[in-house]
C-alpha positions in Angstrom: -7.2 -23.0 2.2 -4.8 -25.7 1.0 -1.6 -24.5 -0.7 -2.2 -23.8 -4.4 -0.4 -26.3 -6.6 0.0 -24.1 -9.6 0.6 -20.4 -9.1 0.6 -17.8 -11.9 3.3 -15.2 -11.1 2.8 -12.1 -13.1 5.6 -9.6 -13.4 8.0 -12.5 -13.1 10.9 -10.5 -14.7 10.6 -7.6 -12.2 12.4 -7.0 -9.0 10.0 -8.6 -6.6 9.0 -11.2 -9.2 12.7 -12.3 -9.6 13.1 -12.7 -5.9 9.8 -14.7 -5.6 10.8 -17.0 -8.4 13.6 -18.3 -6.3 11.8 -18.4 -2.9 8.3 -19.6 -3.5 9.0 -23.1 -4.9 10.3 -24.1 -1.5 6.7 -23.7 -0.3 5.5 -26.3 -2.8 4.3 -24.0 -5.6 4.7 -24.8 -9.3 5.1 -21.4 -10.9 3.7 -20.4 -14.2 5.7 -17.2 -15.1 4.3 -14.3 -17.0 5.8 -10.9 -18.0 5.7 -8.4 -20.7 9.3 -9.2 -21.5 11.2 -12.5 -21.6 12.1 -13.9 -18.2 15.8 -14.6 -18.1 16.6 -18.3 -17.5 12.9 -19.3 -18.0 12.3 -20.1 -21.7 8.9 -21.5 -20.9 7.7 -18.2 -19.4 4.7 -16.5 -21.0 5.3 -13.2 -22.7 1.9 -11.5 -22.4 0.8 -7.9 -22.4 -1.9 -7.3 -19.8 -4.1 -5.6 -22.4 -4.2 -8.9 -24.5 -7.3 -10.3 -22.9 -7.3 -13.6 -24.9 -3.7 -14.3 -24.0 -4.3 -13.4 -20.4 -7.3 -15.7 -20.1 -5.2 -18.5 -21.6 -2.4 -17.7 -19.1 -4.7 -18.1 -16.0 -6.5 -21.2 -17.3 -5.9 -24.1 -14.9 -4.0 -22.3 -12.2 -5.0 -22.4 -8.5 -4.2 -18.8 -7.7 -2.5 -15.7 -9.0 0.2 -13.6 -7.4 -0.1 -10.3 -9.4 3.1 -8.4 -9.3 3.0 -7.0 -12.9 2.7 -3.4 -13.9 4.5 -0.1 -13.6 6.1 0.2 -10.2 7.1 3.9 -10.3 5.4 7.2 -11.3 4.6 7.6 -15.0 2.4 9.5 -17.4 -1.3 8.8 -16.5 -1.9 7.1 -19.9 0.9 4.6 -19.2 -0.4 3.9 -15.7 -4.0 3.6 -17.0 -3.0 1.0 -19.6 -0.6 -1.1 -17.5 -1.9 -0.8 -14.0 -5.6 0.0 -14.2 -6.8 -1.6 -17.4 -4.2 -4.4 -17.0 -5.4 -5.3 -13.5 -9.1 -5.2 -14.7 -8.2 -7.5 -17.5 -6.5 -9.9 -15.1 -9.6 -10.0 -12.8 -11.8 -10.6 -15.7 -9.7 -13.5 -16.8 -9.7 -14.8 -13.2 -13.5 -14.6 -13.1 -14.0 -16.2 -16.4 -11.6 -19.1 -15.5 -13.0 -19.5 -12.0 -9.6 -19.0 -10.3 -10.5 -18.7 -6.6 -7.8 -16.3 -5.3 -5.5 -13.4 -6.2 -2.8 -11.9 -4.1 -2.5 -8.3 -5.4 0.7 -6.3 -5.0 -0.7 -3.1 -3.7 1.6 -0.4 -2.3 2.1 1.9 0.6 1.8 4.6 -2.0 -2.0 4.0 -2.1 -1.9 5.9 1.3 1.3 7.8 0.7 0.1 11.2 1.8 -0.8 9.8 5.3 1.5 11.4 7.9 4.1 9.0 9.2 3.9 8.3 12.9 6.1 10.2 15.2 7.4 8.8 18.5 4.5 7.5 20.6 1.9 7.9 17.8 -0.2 4.8 17.0 0.8 2.7 14.0 -1.0 3.4 10.7 -3.9 1.0 10.4 -5.0 -0.8 7.2 -8.3 1.2 7.6 -6.5 4.4 6.8 -8.3 6.1 3.9 -6.7 6.1 0.4 -4.4 9.1 0.0 -2.4 8.2 -3.1 0.8 10.2 -3.6 1.1 9.6 -7.4 -0.8 8.2 -10.4 1.0 5.0 -9.5 -0.4 5.1 -5.9 -3.8 5.9 -7.4 -3.6 2.8 -9.5 -3.0 0.7 -6.4 -6.0 2.3 -4.7 -8.0 1.4 -7.7 -6.7 -2.2 -7.6 -7.8 -2.6 -3.9 -11.2 -1.3 -4.8 -11.4 -3.5 -7.8 -10.5 -6.5 -5.6 -13.3 -5.6 -3.2 -15.8 -5.4 -6.1 -14.8 -8.8 -7.5 -15.2 -10.3 -4.0 -18.6 -8.8 -3.4 -19.9 -9.4 -6.9 -18.1 -12.5 -8.1 -16.7 -14.3 -5.0 -13.1 -13.9 -6.1 -10.9 -13.8 -3.0 -8.0 -11.3 -2.8 -5.4 -10.3 -0.3 -4.1 -6.9 -1.2 -0.6 -6.5 0.2 0.5 -2.8 0.6 4.2 -3.6 0.0 6.8 -1.3 1.5 10.2 -1.9 -0.1 11.2 -5.5 -0.9 15.0 -5.5 -1.5 17.8 -7.7 -0.1 18.6 -4.8 2.3 17.2 -1.3 2.9 19.0 1.5 1.0 17.6 4.6 2.9 16.7 5.7 6.4 13.0 5.8 5.4 13.3 2.2 4.2 14.2 1.1 7.7 10.5 1.6 8.6 8.9 0.0 5.5 11.5 -2.7 4.4 10.3 -6.2 3.7 13.1 -8.8 3.4 12.7 -11.1 0.4 12.4 -14.1 2.8 9.6 -12.3 4.7 8.0 -11.4 1.4 7.8 -15.1 0.5 6.4 -15.9 4.0 3.7 -13.2 3.6 2.7 -14.1 0.1 2.5 -17.8 1.2 0.2 -16.8 4.1 -1.9 -14.7 1.8 -2.3 -17.6 -0.6 -3.2 -20.2 2.0 -5.2 -18.4 4.8 -8.9 -19.4 4.8 -11.8 -17.2 4.2 -10.0 -14.0 3.4 -12.8 -12.4 1.3 -11.0 -9.2 0.4 -8.3 -8.5 3.0 -5.9 -5.6 3.0 -2.6 -5.9 4.8 0.7 -4.1 5.0 3.8 -5.9 3.8 7.0 -5.4 5.7 9.3 -7.2 8.1 9.0 -6.8 11.9 11.1 -3.6 11.8 12.0 -1.8 15.0 11.1 1.5 13.3 7.8 0.1 11.9 5.2 2.7 10.9 2.2 0.5 10.2 0.1 -2.2 11.9 1.2 -5.7 10.9 -1.5 -7.4 13.0 -3.9 -8.0 10.0 -1.0 -9.7 8.2 -0.2 -11.8 11.2 -3.8 -12.8 11.4 -3.3 -14.6 8.0 -0.5 -16.7 9.6 2.4 -14.4 8.6 5.3 -14.7 11.0 8.0 -12.1 10.0 11.5 -13.0 11.1 13.6 -10.1 10.0 14.2 -6.6 11.2 15.9 -3.7 9.3 17.6 -2.4 12.5 20.8 -4.2 11.8 21.3 -1.9 8.8 20.4 1.3 10.8 23.7 2.5 12.1 25.3 2.5 8.6 22.3 4.3 6.9 21.9 6.9 9.6 25.6 7.6 9.6 25.4 8.2 5.8 22.2 10.1 5.6 21.1 11.3 9.1 17.8 10.7 10.8 14.6 11.7 9.1 13.6 15.4 9.5 9.9 15.8 10.2 10.0 19.4 8.8 10.8 18.0 5.4 7.7 17.1 3.3 9.4 14.0 1.9 10.2 12.8 5.4 6.9 13.7 7.0 4.6 11.5 4.9 4.4 7.8 4.5 5.2 7.9 0.8 8.5 9.7 1.2 9.9 11.3 -1.9 7.0 9.9 -3.9 5.0 12.8 -2.4 7.5 15.5 -3.6 9.7 14.2 -6.4 8.7 10.7 -7.4 11.1 8.4 -9.4 9.9 8.0 -12.9 9.3 4.9 -15.0 11.4 4.8 -18.2 9.2 6.1 -21.0 
């Protein structure tokens, strides 16, 4: 697929959205920014609630693809998750269908499979075919988003790459994150590959750098043309010295979702 010229970036004021605003234009994208709140430094950004179907349809009109990063990114009351992540994603796909936008890259999450046991030494990497085992209402909303993307491919021909993002920060901040970290630069490489690979239908991939302590299979992402260049291991000595190695006897260390399985961080109410 040729590189999209105009890309709608939802969640442009969020953490990953802010990083991608700086990195994706180098790949030739003209960004149309959208968020629930104003985007700092971008007076032309669209301020749209994902429940406003008319405004959302106007926002997607004329774009070549959508990178959907908007929504609640931590645990929250189910009604909040329902409105922002479940209904909001449905409204986005309806707008995409109505305006004949050919492709979405959906920010899924490792928390869609968060109760999956993490690999121990010598265990196989977690495949993308692992069944949904959400660790929170947030993770449940990401499982829903993946299934919604499959429906819109099968029923309406809208292509999606669902990226189960690990942790996309300038550097990892915990020992667990050494296994699931995606550098911002690798994030841009992966999103670009997901936007341009041909014939993706609905494809699910994990999103991380090529970490020495990797827990999941990156081959489906590589098949899209993703070539990760970073590895979290350069941060390992400092983090292990501060926090110690993961203890498999602890529930928050034994599952892929980490502390989301036991004491998830909460979205501000």
